[in-house]
C-alpha positions in Angstrom: 0.0 0.0 0.0 2.8 2.4 0.8 4.6 1.6 -2.4 1.5 2.3 -4.4 1.0 5.6 -2.8 4.6 6.5 -3.3 4.4 5.7 -7.0 1.3 7.8 -7.4 2.6 10.8 -5.6 5.4 11.8 -8.0 2.9 12.1 -10.9 0.8 14.5 -8.8 3.9 16.5 -7.8 5.3 16.7 -11.3 1.9 18.0 -12.5 1.9 20.8 -9.9 -0.4 18.8 -7.5 -3.2 18.6 -10.2 -4.2 15.0 -10.3 -6.7 15.5 -13.2 -4.4 17.4 -15.5 -3.2 14.3 -17.3 -6.8 13.2 -18.0 -7.8 16.6 -19.3 -4.8 16.7 -21.6 -5.5 13.2 -23.0 -9.2 14.1 -23.5 -8.2 17.3 -25.5 -6.0 15.2 -27.7 -8.9 12.8 -28.4 -11.2 15.7 -29.2 -8.7 17.3 -31.6 -8.0 13.9 -33.3 -11.7 13.2 -33.7 -12.3 16.7 -35.1 -9.5 16.3 -37.6 -10.8 12.9 -38.7 -14.3 14.4 -39.2 -12.9 17.3 -41.3 -10.8 14.9 -43.3 -13.7 12.6 -44.0 -16.0 15.4 -45.0 -13.4 16.8 -47.4 -12.9 13.3 -48.9 -16.7 12.8 -49.4 -17.0 16.2 -51.1 -14.1 15.4 -53.4 -15.6 12.0 -54.3 -19.0 13.7 -54.9 -17.3 16.3 -57.2 -15.5 13.6 -59.1 -18.6 11.5 -59.5 -20.5 14.5 -60.8 -17.7 15.2 -63.2 -17.8 11.6 -64.4 -21.6 11.8 -64.8 -21.2 15.0 -66.9 -18.5 13.4 -69.1 -20.5 10.2 -69.5 -23.7 12.1 -70.5 -21.7 14.2 -73.0 -20.1 11.0 -74.4 -23.6 9.3 -74.8 -25.0 12.4 -76.5 -22.1 12.6 -78.9 -22.2 8.9 -79.8 -26.0 8.5 -79.9 -27.6 11.1 -82.1 -31.1 11.6 -80.9 -33.8 12.3 -83.6 -34.5 15.8 -84.5 -37.5 17.0 -82.5 -38.7 19.2 -85.3 -39.0 16.2 -87.7 -40.9 14.2 -85.1 -43.3 17.0 -84.5 -43.9 17.5 -88.2 -44.7 13.8 -88.7 -47.0 13.8 -85.7 -48.7 16.9 -86.9 -49.3 15.5 -90.3 -50.7 12.3 -88.8 -53.0 14.3 -86.6 -54.2 16.4 -89.4 -54.8 13.4 -91.6 -56.7 11.6 -88.9 -58.8 14.8 -88.2 -59.7 15.2 -91.8 -60.6 11.5 -92.1 -63.0 11.9 -89.2 -64.5 15.2 -90.4 -65.1 13.8 -93.8 -67.6 11.2 -92.6 -65.7 8.0 -91.5 -68.1 5.7 -93.4 -67.5 7.2 -96.8 -63.8 7.8 -96.1 -63.5 4.1 -95.1 -65.1 3.0 -98.3 -62.8 5.3 -100.3 -59.8 4.0 -98.4 -60.9 0.4 -99.1 -61.1 1.3 -102.8 -57.5 2.6 -102.7 -56.2 -0.6 -100.9 -58.0 -3.0 -103.3 -56.8 -1.0 -106.4 -53.2 -0.9 -105.2 -53.4 -4.6 -104.5 -54.4 -5.3 -108.1 -51.8 -2.9 -109.4 -49.0 -4.5 -107.5 -50.0 -8.0 -108.5 -50.1 -6.9 -112.2 -46.8 -5.1 -111.9 -45.1 -8.3 -110.5 -46.7 -10.5 -113.2 -45.8 -8.3 -116.1 -42.2 -7.8 -115.0 -41.8 -11.6 -114.7 -43.4 -12.1 -118.1 -41.1 -9.6 -119.8 -38.2 -11.4 -121.5 -35.6 -10.5 -124.1 -37.5 -11.7 -127.2 -34.6 -10.9 -129.6 -32.2 -13.1 -127.7 -34.8 -15.9 -127.5 -35.5 -15.8 -131.2 -31.8 -15.9 -131.9 -31.4 -19.1 -129.8 -34.4 -20.7 -131.6 -33.1 -19.8 -135.0 -29.6 -21.2 -134.2 -31.2 -24.5 -133.0 -33.4 -24.8 -136.2 -30.5 -24.0 -138.4 -28.8 -27.1 -137.0 -32.0 -29.0 -137.6 -32.4 -29.7 -133.8 -36.2 -29.2 -133.3 -36.1 -30.7 -129.8 -33.4 -28.2 -128.6 -35.6 -25.4 -129.9 -38.6 -26.7 -128.1 -36.5 -27.1 -124.9 -35.4 -23.5 -125.1 -39.0 -22.2 -125.5 -40.3 -24.6 -122.8 -37.7 -23.5 -120.2 -38.2 -19.8 -120.8 -40.9 -18.0 -118.9 -43.4 -15.5 -120.4 -46.0 -15.3 -123.1 -43.5 -14.8 -125.9 -41.9 -18.2 -125.2 -45.3 -19.8 -124.8 -46.4 -18.6 -128.3 -43.1 -19.7 -129.8 -43.5 -23.2 -128.2 -47.0 -23.6 -129.7 -45.6 -22.8 -133.1 -42.8 -25.3 -132.7 -45.2 -28.0 -131.7 -46.9 -27.7 -135.1 -43.8 -27.3 -137.2 -44.6 -30.3 -139.3 -47.9 -28.9 -140.4 -48.8 -26.2 -143.0 -47.7 -22.7 -142.4 -51.3 -21.5 -142.4 -52.1 -23.9 -139.5 -49.0 -22.7 -137.6 -50.0 -19.1 -138.1 -53.6 -19.7 -136.9 -52.3 -21.6 -133.9 -49.9 -18.8 -133.0 -52.7 -16.2 -133.4 -55.1 -18.1 -131.2 -52.7 -18.8 -128.5 -51.5 -15.2 -128.6 -55.0 -14.0 -127.9 -55.1 -16.3 -124.9 -51.8 -14.9 -123.6 -53.0 -11.3 -124.1 -56.1 -12.1 -122.0 -53.8 -13.4 -119.2 -51.7 -10.2 -119.4 -54.8 -8.0 -119.2 -56.3 -9.8 -116.2 -57.5 -7.6 -113.4 -57.3 -4.5 -115.6 -61.1 -4.2 -115.5 -61.0 -4.2 -111.7 -58.4 -1.4 -111.6 -60.5 0.7 -114.0 -63.6 0.0 -111.8 -61.8 1.3 -108.7 -60.6 4.4 -110.7 -64.2 5.2 -111.6 -65.6 4.3 -108.1 -63.3 6.6 -106.1 -64.4 10.0 -107.5 -68.0 8.7 -107.7 -67.9 8.0 -103.9 -66.4 11.4 -103.3 -69.1 13.1 -105.3 -71.7 11.0 -103.4 -70.2 12.3 -100.1 -70.4 15.8 -101.6 -74.1 15.5 -102.2 -74.8 14.0 -98.8 -72.8 16.8 -97.2 -74.9 19.4 -99.0 -78.0 17.6 -97.9 -76.7 17.6 -94.3 -76.0 21.4 -94.6 -79.5 22.1 -95.7 -81.0 20.0 -93.0 -79.0 21.9 -90.4 -80.2 25.2 -91.8 -83.8 24.0 -91.7 -83.5 22.8 -88.1 -81.9 26.1 -87.0 -84.2 28.3 -89.1 -81.2 30.5 -89.7 -78.6 30.7 -92.5 -75.4 30.8 -90.4 -71.9 30.4 -91.9 -71.1 28.0 -89.0 -74.0 25.7 -89.9 -73.3 25.7 -93.6 -69.5 25.2 -93.1 -70.0 21.8 -91.3 -71.8 20.2 -94.3 -69.6 21.9 -96.9 -66.5 20.6 -95.1 -67.8 17.0 -95.4 -68.6 17.5 -99.0 -65.2 18.9 -99.9 -63.1 16.4 -97.9 -64.8 13.4 -99.5 -64.4 14.9 -103.0 -60.7 15.5 -102.4 -60.2 12.0 -101.1 -61.9 10.4 -104.0 -60.0 12.4 -106.6 -56.6 11.6 -104.9 -57.4 7.9 -104.9 -58.4 8.1 -108.6 -55.3 9.9 -109.5 -53.0 7.5 -107.7 -54.6 4.5 -109.3 -54.6 6.1 -112.7 -50.9 6.6 -112.6 -50.4 2.8 -111.9 -53.0 1.9 -114.5 -51.2 3.9 -117.3 -47.9 2.2 -116.3 -49.5 -1.2 -116.6 -51.1 -0.4 -120.0 -47.7 0.7 -121.3 -46.0 -2.4 -120.0 -48.7 -4.6 -121.5 -48.5 -3.0 -124.9 -44.7 -3.4 -124.9 -45.0 -7.2 -124.1 -47.8 -7.7 -126.8 -45.7 -5.8 -129.3 -42.7 -8.1 -128.6 -44.9 -11.1 -128.8 -46.3 -10.1 -132.2 -42.7 -9.4 -133.5 -41.5 -12.8 -132.2 -44.4 -14.5 -133.9 -43.6 -13.0 -137.3 -39.9 -13.8 -136.8 -40.8 -17.4 -135.9 -42.9 -17.9 -139.0 -40.0 -16.7 -141.1 -37.6 -19.1 -139.3 -40.0 -22.0 -139.8 -40.4 -21.2 -143.5 -36.6 -21.3 -143.9 -36.4 -24.5 -142.0 -39.0 -26.2 -144.2 -37.3 -25.1 -147.4 -33.9 -26.3 -146.1 -34.8 -29.5 -144.3 -38.2 -30.4 -145.7 -41.6 -30.6 -144.1 -41.4 -34.3 -143.2 -38.8 -33.9 -140.4 -40.3 -33.6 -136.9 
């Protein structure tokens, strides 16, 4: 006990007989250390936040430069056009506008089908006739038939029909070519009548909507017992919108129809030219090889 009191006394004496001075000094060090740690941690967090914000800004800039967003003006223009078209469709009596739209769809379907058919039927008739002439000059009728059989289109079909009757008289061959040519022309002109019907129907439906719009305008005037521009404008708007829609459909279909007529006339002209050339080739073949060879 005495040793312990002796060991504790020098500390109190060296500190000027203030036994709690050491504890206060130690506590002040703890407080200063804690405050410095807090300040350091707060500065570190702020630096990290600033770095992360800078990274976000750089990343956003990189994304905007790499991914080009659509022009808002173009999107607004397309949306505005769609809204205007939808509004006019509703204002022009949806029943008549639906019938006119159906006319456009059916007419375009027929036009597209004919365009595909005529383009597939169109072949190089001069090249085909040259191959047939070379085969007949060698006296190889079967090779000529194979060439015509393996070639698509009405021109090759007419030539094949003539080659099938090469052992008969020239008058019979000519009649056979003419008969089968008329059949091929009928196949080429298939669905043309439907396209012309839709061309005539579209403006007729538009004019019918015009008449109904005028009738509606007069009915509204009669019910209101007053000729007001607002009342008349509603019926006139329906009349004009249906007329415009019908005329637009007729014009679009007319353009396709004229293209099809031009394409069909071109194929028929080549078919007639190939038929005449085939008759001349057959006559040369008969005079050279004789009519008995098949």
